[in-house]
KOLTIKE-631361 format. One line per field, with one value per residue: x, y negated, z negated of N, C-alpha, C in turn; residue number from 0. Coordinates in nm, 2 decimals. Each point is the difference from the previous one (the first is absolute). Layout:
# KOLTIKE-631361
nxx = c(X:...)
nyy = c(Y:...)
nzz = c(Z:...)
caxx = c(X:...)
cayy = c(Y:...)
cazz = c(Z:...)
cxx = c(X:...)
cyy = c(Y:...)
czz = c(Z:...)
n = c(NUM:...)
***
This chain:
# KOLTIKE-631361
nxx = c(0.20:-0.13:-0.01:0.06:-0.05:-0.12:0.00:0.08:-0.10:0.09:-0.09:0.14:0.05:0.03:-0.12:0.02:0.09:-0.05:0.00:0.04:0.00:0.10:-0.12:0.07:-0.06:-0.12:-0.06:-0.06:-0.02:-0.08:-0.03:-0.12:0.03:-0.01:0.14:-0.05:-0.10:0.08:0.07:-0.11:-0.02:0.13:0.02:0.11:-0.06:-0.11:0.07:0.04:-0.13:-0.04:0.05:-0.03:-0.12:0.01:0.04:-0.12:-0.10:0.03:0.00:-0.05:0.10:-0.10:-0.01:0.02:-0.09:-0.01:-0.10:0.02:-0.15:0.00:-0.02:-0.10:0.00:-0.03:-0.12:0.04:-0.03:0.04:0.06:-0.08:0.09:-0.10:-0.01:0.03:0.13:-0.05:-0.01:-0.04:-0.09:-0.04:0.00:-0.08:-0.08:-0.01:-0.04:-0.09:-0.06:0.00:-0.04:-0.07:0.01)
nyy = c(-4.22:0.03:-0.12:-0.05:0.09:0.02:-0.12:0.04:0.08:0.12:0.08:-0.03:0.11:-0.03:-0.09:-0.04:-0.09:-0.10:-0.03:-0.12:-0.05:0.00:0.01:-0.04:0.06:-0.05:0.05:-0.07:0.03:-0.08:0.04:-0.01:0.13:0.05:0.01:-0.01:-0.09:-0.08:0.04:-0.04:-0.10:0.03:-0.12:0.01:0.10:-0.07:-0.08:0.11:0.02:-0.13:-0.01:0.12:-0.03:-0.12:0.07:0.07:-0.11:-0.08:0.13:-0.04:-0.03:0.02:-0.13:0.00:-0.11:0.03:-0.08:0.03:0.00:-0.01:-0.10:-0.02:-0.07:-0.13:0.02:0.08:-0.11:-0.04:0.12:0.09:0.04:0.05:0.06:-0.15:-0.01:-0.09:0.00:0.13:-0.05:-0.09:0.07:0.07:-0.09:-0.07:0.14:0.04:-0.13:0.02:0.12:-0.06:-0.11)
nzz = c(-6.83:0.00:0.06:-0.09:-0.09:0.03:0.03:-0.10:-0.03:0.02:0.04:-0.04:0.00:0.12:0.05:-0.10:0.03:0.03:-0.13:0.07:-0.15:-0.08:-0.11:-0.06:-0.13:-0.05:-0.13:0.01:-0.11:0.04:-0.13:-0.03:0.03:-0.10:-0.06:-0.13:0.04:0.03:-0.11:-0.11:0.07:-0.01:-0.03:-0.07:-0.04:-0.02:-0.05:-0.06:0.05:0.02:-0.11:0.00:0.04:-0.06:-0.11:0.06:0.00:-0.11:-0.02:-0.10:-0.11:-0.07:-0.02:-0.14:-0.03:-0.12:0.00:-0.15:-0.04:0.14:0.01:-0.05:-0.09:0.04:-0.01:-0.09:-0.05:0.12:-0.03:0.03:-0.12:-0.06:0.09:0.04:-0.06:0.02:-0.15:0.01:0.08:-0.08:-0.08:0.10:0.05:-0.13:-0.05:0.12:-0.04:-0.15:0.00:0.11:-0.08)
caxx = c(0.10:-0.03:0.02:0.15:0.05:-0.05:0.03:0.15:0.02:-0.04:-0.01:0.10:0.13:0.11:0.00:-0.12:-0.05:0.04:0.05:0.14:0.10:0.00:-0.03:-0.01:-0.15:-0.01:-0.12:-0.04:-0.12:-0.04:-0.09:-0.06:-0.02:0.15:0.07:-0.06:-0.10:0.05:0.05:-0.11:-0.08:0.06:0.00:0.14:0.00:-0.10:0.05:0.14:-0.03:0.00:0.15:0.07:0.00:0.09:0.17:0.05:-0.02:0.11:0.13:0.07:-0.07:-0.10:0.03:-0.16:-0.02:-0.13:-0.03:-0.10:-0.04:-0.01:-0.06:-0.11:-0.07:0.06:-0.07:-0.07:-0.11:-0.11:-0.03:-0.03:0.12:0.03:0.11:0.14:0.04:0.08:0.12:0.09:0.05:0.09:0.10:0.09:0.06:0.13:0.10:0.04:0.07:0.10:0.08:0.02:0.08)
cayy = c(0.11:0.13:-0.01:-0.02:0.12:0.10:0.00:0.03:0.14:0.08:0.13:0.11:0.04:0.00:-0.13:-0.04:-0.15:-0.06:-0.14:-0.01:0.02:0.02:-0.13:-0.03:-0.06:0.00:-0.01:-0.11:0.04:-0.09:0.05:-0.01:0.09:0.01:0.11:0.12:0.03:0.07:0.12:0.09:0.05:0.05:-0.09:0.02:0.13:-0.02:-0.11:0.06:0.08:-0.09:-0.03:0.10:0.00:-0.10:0.05:0.09:-0.07:-0.11:0.07:-0.08:0.02:-0.09:-0.09:-0.05:-0.07:-0.01:-0.12:0.04:-0.07:-0.16:-0.10:0.01:-0.13:-0.11:-0.03:0.13:-0.04:-0.02:0.12:0.12:0.07:0.03:0.12:-0.03:-0.09:-0.12:-0.01:0.12:0.00:-0.12:0.04:0.09:-0.10:-0.06:0.09:0.02:-0.13:-0.04:0.11:0.02:-0.10)
cazz = c(-0.01:0.09:0.15:0.01:-0.04:0.08:0.15:0.03:-0.05:0.11:-0.07:0.06:-0.09:0.08:0.00:-0.09:0.01:0.10:-0.04:0.09:-0.08:-0.16:-0.03:-0.14:-0.01:-0.15:-0.04:-0.13:-0.06:-0.13:-0.06:-0.12:-0.09:-0.11:0.03:-0.07:0.07:0.14:-0.04:-0.02:0.12:0.10:0.11:0.06:0.07:0.13:0.11:0.06:0.09:0.10:0.01:0.07:0.15:0.04:0.01:0.09:0.10:0.03:-0.01:-0.09:-0.15:-0.05:-0.10:-0.06:-0.11:-0.07:-0.06:-0.06:-0.08:0.06:-0.04:0.10:-0.02:-0.06:-0.12:-0.03:-0.06:0.11:0.06:-0.09:0.02:-0.14:-0.02:0.01:-0.10:0.07:-0.09:0.04:0.14:-0.01:-0.09:0.08:0.11:-0.06:-0.04:0.10:0.07:-0.07:0.01:0.14:0.05)
cxx = c(-0.02:0.04:0.16:0.06:-0.04:0.06:0.14:0.02:-0.06:-0.04:0.07:0.10:0.12:0.02:-0.09:-0.02:0.06:0.04:0.12:0.12:-0.03:-0.04:0.00:-0.13:-0.01:-0.16:-0.01:-0.15:-0.04:-0.13:-0.06:0.03:0.14:0.07:-0.05:-0.11:0.04:0.05:-0.11:-0.09:0.09:0.01:0.13:-0.01:-0.08:0.09:0.14:-0.02:0.03:0.17:0.06:-0.02:0.05:0.13:0.02:-0.01:0.14:0.14:0.09:-0.06:-0.11:0.04:-0.17:0.02:-0.14:-0.01:-0.13:-0.07:-0.02:-0.12:-0.13:-0.08:0.10:-0.05:-0.11:-0.13:-0.11:-0.06:-0.06:0.13:0.04:0.09:0.13:0.02:0.09:0.12:0.10:0.09:0.13:0.11:0.11:0.05:0.12:0.12:0.09:0.11:0.13:0.12:0.06:0.11:0.15)
cyy = c(0.11:-0.03:0.00:0.15:0.10:-0.04:0.02:0.15:0.09:0.12:0.12:0.02:-0.04:-0.16:-0.05:-0.13:-0.06:-0.15:-0.03:-0.01:0.03:-0.17:-0.04:-0.06:0.03:-0.02:-0.10:0.02:-0.11:0.03:-0.06:0.07:0.00:0.11:0.11:0.08:0.08:0.14:0.08:0.05:0.05:-0.08:0.01:0.13:-0.04:-0.09:0.06:0.08:-0.10:-0.03:0.11:0.01:-0.12:0.03:0.10:-0.06:-0.10:0.07:-0.08:0.03:-0.12:-0.07:-0.01:-0.07:-0.03:-0.11:0.02:-0.11:-0.14:-0.08:0.01:-0.15:-0.09:-0.03:0.13:-0.03:-0.01:0.12:0.12:0.06:0.05:0.15:-0.04:-0.10:-0.12:-0.04:0.09:-0.02:-0.13:0.05:0.11:-0.07:-0.07:0.08:0.03:-0.08:-0.03:0.12:0.01:-0.09:0.01)
czz = c(0.09:0.13:0.01:0.00:0.11:0.15:0.03:-0.05:0.10:-0.08:0.08:-0.11:0.07:-0.01:-0.11:-0.01:0.15:-0.03:0.05:-0.08:-0.15:-0.01:-0.16:-0.03:-0.14:-0.02:-0.12:-0.05:-0.11:-0.02:-0.14:-0.12:-0.09:0.08:-0.04:0.09:0.17:-0.03:-0.01:0.13:0.13:0.13:0.09:0.10:0.12:0.09:0.06:0.10:0.13:0.00:0.05:0.13:0.07:0.01:0.11:0.16:0.04:-0.05:-0.11:-0.14:-0.02:-0.10:-0.06:-0.09:-0.06:-0.07:-0.08:-0.08:0.04:-0.03:0.15:0.01:-0.06:-0.15:-0.03:-0.08:0.10:0.05:-0.11:0.05:-0.15:0.00:0.00:-0.11:0.06:-0.08:0.02:0.14:0.01:-0.08:0.08:0.11:-0.05:-0.01:0.15:0.09:-0.06:0.02:0.16:0.04:-0.03)
n = c(0:1:2:3:4:5:6:7:8:9:10:11:12:13:14:15:16:17:18:19:20:21:22:23:24:25:26:27:28:29:30:31:32:33:34:35:36:37:38:39:40:41:42:43:44:45:46:47:48:49:50:51:52:53:54:55:56:57:58:59:60:61:62:63:64:65:66:67:68:69:70:71:72:73:74:75:76:77:78:79:80:81:82:83:84:85:86:87:88:89:90:91:92:93:94:95:96:97:98:99:100)
***
């Protein structure tokens, strides 16, 4: 990300970027956190800073997709992960897949 964005940015008010054209782009965040945790810890506010910079460089609107509460393991019994509820993750996954289709 840093090499892509900063190599196309000029420290000038007259010519702010040198990227050759407008470029549609998107950010996809797949995270183990729940939607509530993302809100509680201010994650979206932190991520929007890089999205804003990409918007400036690519000169187009940023599209963003958040995938919350994702699976980390195929079998949660094999790992110490007591802060996660595998049944809750399974229920959330089923709900999302059912409503997304």
